[in-house]
N, C-alpha and C positions, 0 to 999 in steps of 0.2 A: 178705574177702568170704565171705559165708555163703550157702550153697545155700538154694534157697528150700523145700526139704524138710525141712530142719534148723531152720527158723525158729523152731519151737517150742521148741527146746533152749536157744534165746539168753535165753529168758524165765524168771523163776524159778518154780519147781515151784508155789508157792502161786498163781501168777498163771495159768500155762498150763493147769493141770488145772482144768477148768470145775467139775467135780463136786465137788471137796474145797475150792475156795477160798471164802472167808468173805465176806460182804458188804463187810467192810471192806476186805478185800485186793483185791477184783474190781475192775477197771478201769471206771471210770464214764464216761469220755470217750475219744475216741480219741487226745486229748493224752496221756493217761497210758500209753497202748499204746504210742505211739511213743517216750516217755521210756523204756520198760522195753527196747527195741531197741538193738542195737549202733549206734554211730555211723556206721558203713559200711554200713548196709541200704540196699538199693536200693528206690526206689519201688515196685517190684513186692512186694518182701518187705514193706514197709510196708503195702500195699494188702491184703495176704493174711492180714498179722496183724490187720488192724482188721476184715476180715470174718469172721475166726474168733471174734471177741468180739462183733460187733454184727450184726444181720440187721435190713434196711430193711423197715420197717412202715409202713403207711397212717395218715397224720396225720388226726387227728380233732378239728377245730376245736369250741370250745364253742358251743352254740347259744343260751347265755344273753347278752342284750345286756351290753356293756360299760358299767358306770356310774361307773367309776373315771376321771375326769377332772379337770382343773384348774378350779376355780369360775369362772365368766365366759366360758368357753370351750365351743363346740359338741361335741357326742359325736363322739368320733373315728369316721373312715372304717372301714367293714367291710373286713377284708382279703380277703373273698371277692367283692368288689364291683372289677370289673377294667374299667370301663367308662372310656374317654377322654373329657376336655372337649370342647365342641362345637369350641372353636378349633384343637384338636389332630387332630379327625377330619376337619376341612373345610380344603380346600386348593385350590390352582389345578389339580391333577391328580386332584381327587376324582372328578370322571365319568368319567375315562378308565378305559376297560374293562380295561386291564392291571392296575389296583388293585383290581379287582372278580371275582375267577376265579369266583364263582358265576354271573357274568352272561355270557351269549354275546358276544364280540367281533367275531364276523364273520371272515371269510376274512382271512388274512395274506399279503400279497404284492402285487405291482403290478397293477393293473387293466388288462385289455387294451384295446384301441380299440374302440369300438362299431361294429357293422355300420351304414354310412350307409343312409338310407331309399333305397329302389329300387322303383319300381312293379312289376316282374316278381317281386317279392317280397309284394307287397299282395295279400291274399286276397279284400279288397273288391273292388279292381279286377279281378281275375280273374273274381270272380263276375259283375261287370257285363259283361266281354266275353263269358264264357259265355253269359250270359242273352239277350245282343243275337245272338249267333249262333244259337241257338235259335229266337229270334224271326224272324230273317231266313229260316232254314231252313223254319220252319213257314209263314211268310207267303209264300214262294216255291213252297210245295206246294199251296196254296190258290188263288193268283192267278198261277200261272206261265204259263197260257194266255193271260190277259189282259195280263199283260207282253210276251210274244211278240207277240201281236197288236198291241200299242202300239209295238213296235219297228219291225214290219213295215210298219205304215202311218204311221210318223213323217214320213217324206220325201215321203208323197203330199200332193196338194192337197186339202183336204176341199170338199165341197159344201155350198152355202150352206144347204140345206134338211137338213144333217145335225144329228140332235139329239144330246144328252147322254145316252149308253147305259150309263155304268158303274152298276153294282150298289152297293148300300150296303156290301157285305162288301167289295168291291174299294177303296171309298173309304176304307173304317175300315184296311185294311191299308195303304194307301198313307199314311196319317195316322202310323201306326206307324212307317213307315219314316222318315218327316219327323222323328219325335222320336229315331229311331235316329241318323239323319243329325247332327241338332243334338248329340248326344250325342258322336258322333265328332268333330265339328269342335270341341267344346269341350275333348276330350282332346287334340287336336292342338294348340290353342292352350295348353293347359296345358303340354305339353311345350316348346313354343317360349317361354312366358314364364319357366319353371323353368330352361331353360337359357342362355338369352340375355338375360334381364332381370335376375332377381333367383330366389334359392331359398329367401329368407326372407320370410315373408308374416306381417301382424298377426293374422291368422286362427289359431285354435287347431289346426284340422284342414285338411290339404290337399284333404280332401274337400268343405269348403265354397266354396274357390276353384273346383274341378271344377264344381260344381253353379250357382254365379254364372256362368261361362262359358256351360254349356248352356243356361240361361234366357235370358241375353241372345241367343243364337243362336235360339231358339225364338220369342223376341219379333221378332227381325229377319224370320222367315219370315212371322209372323202380319201385321206390318204390311205387308210386301209383299203379300200376299193382299188386305189391305184397299185399299192404294193401286191395285193392278190391278182391283178389284171397281169402285171409286169412277170412276176414269178410264174403264175400258171400258164401264160402263152408260152414260157421257155420250155417248160419240163412236161406239159400236158397240151392236149387239144383244145380247140376253140369251144367244142360242145361241153365238155366237161366244167370249162371256165364258167361257161354261161349258167350253166345247173347250179355251179357252187354259188355263184353271186345272188342267183335267185333265192336259194337256201339262206344266204346271209341277209338279205331283205326281209324274208319271212321271220328269221330269229330276232332281229332288231325291231319287227312292228310287235312282236310278242312282248319283248323287254319293256316297249312303251305301254302296252295294254295293263302288265302287270305293275309298272310303276305308277300308274294313274292313281289308283287307291291310296298308295303310300304318300302320294303329293297333298291329296285332299286332308288324308289324316294329321299330318305336319302342319297344314295351313290353318283349318278350323278346328281340329280336335287337340291340338298341343300333346302331339305323340312324342314320347322321349326319345332323345336322339340315338340312345344306345340301341333301343328296339328297331328304330330306323335303319342304323347301320347293319345290324345284323339281317333284316331284311334285304337289303340291296346287296350284301354278301352271298346271300343265298340266290337270287336272280341273277345275278353276274355269274356266279358259278355254274348254275343250271344253264346259262346261254353258252358258257364256254365247253361244257361237258358237250351240248349239242353241237356246236362248231366243232369240236374235235371228232366226235363220231361221224358227222357229215364229211368232214376231210378224209378220214379213213375210208368210209364206204366209197366215195366217189375217185379219190386218187390213188389210195396206197393197198386196198384190199386185194385186189387182182395180183399186185406185184410181190405182197408180203414185205413190205419195207415197213419194219416197228421204229427203229432208230431215226430213219429220216422223218417221219411224221411228228417225231418228238421236237426235232429241231425245226421243222417246219412251223409248227404249232406255235413254238416259244418265239420264234423270230417274228411271225407276223400277227399273234394275238397278244402274248404276255408282254413282250417288250414295248409295243405302242401303248398298252394299257397302263404299264409303269410309267412310261415316258408323260402320259397325259394327267396322271396322277401328280407326278411332280411338277409338271408345268402349272397345273391349278393351283398348287401349294406356292409356288414361285410367284405367280401374277398375285395371289391374294397378299403374300408378303409385301410386295411391292407398293399396292395400292393401299394397304392398311396405314394407318396414322399411327406412327411410333412416338411415344411422349418418352 
């Protein structure tokens, strides 16, 4: 075994000495160098001997076109052309990002569970409730004295000659309270529908369902006003009719004020639906009792008609309320996704 440092001693002097070697004796190929080494030379010694005779250099290909080819055959492919055919470059995984490092393949890992939709995280619902609160506070600051006066005189028997004394500002703010009450009832039924009936609807947004509910309830109040106006103008005088409509606006405004805490509890504190239903039934029952009492005081007390007021109240209060409930259920059944 020869050491690596003495590798040049194993070669003939005419070969090892690069300066004195003639072109005829100088090795022209690595094969000639390896033939001049002893048979027991190690691979490292062989590599060292080759590097001592040959130095790697850049290969320069000819720029002239190759015209030497067989007759009847096409020109040979250029060696510098390394593009692959189409059937080699396209396969089942060609669109996979792992085969294209120049493209962003996204995050690698397991996707987490998406956060489910919740109204307390909805900025639009929060904005609606905030605007409703501001409108209620502004309205109460403008007509608080009128509301207190209405509450004090609610259980008094009005005089026959009493006229309708509400101002335009008071009527406008009571109409605003009616819209707010309709919105709150729409939100409450939306909670009921999504928790007990279905949580998937054909509408692209939950806001569309909420708007439909609110519009239906506004139409319910408007239809009630129209029915009361028609019936009361037939059987009673104009002053009593206006007094009763003002009382109705006052009762609806109170409903909105009492429903606002319930909407907040359902939205942000996950109040149970059964407790919410019991609270709604209590508020609605109280409102109907107050309406029944004012109907009796204004229209029927002097005449002593008891059976007529029951028919009057059932036809103008209970039947529209039952139709509203049935209509909301039918709308929900139509809009929900049936699997």
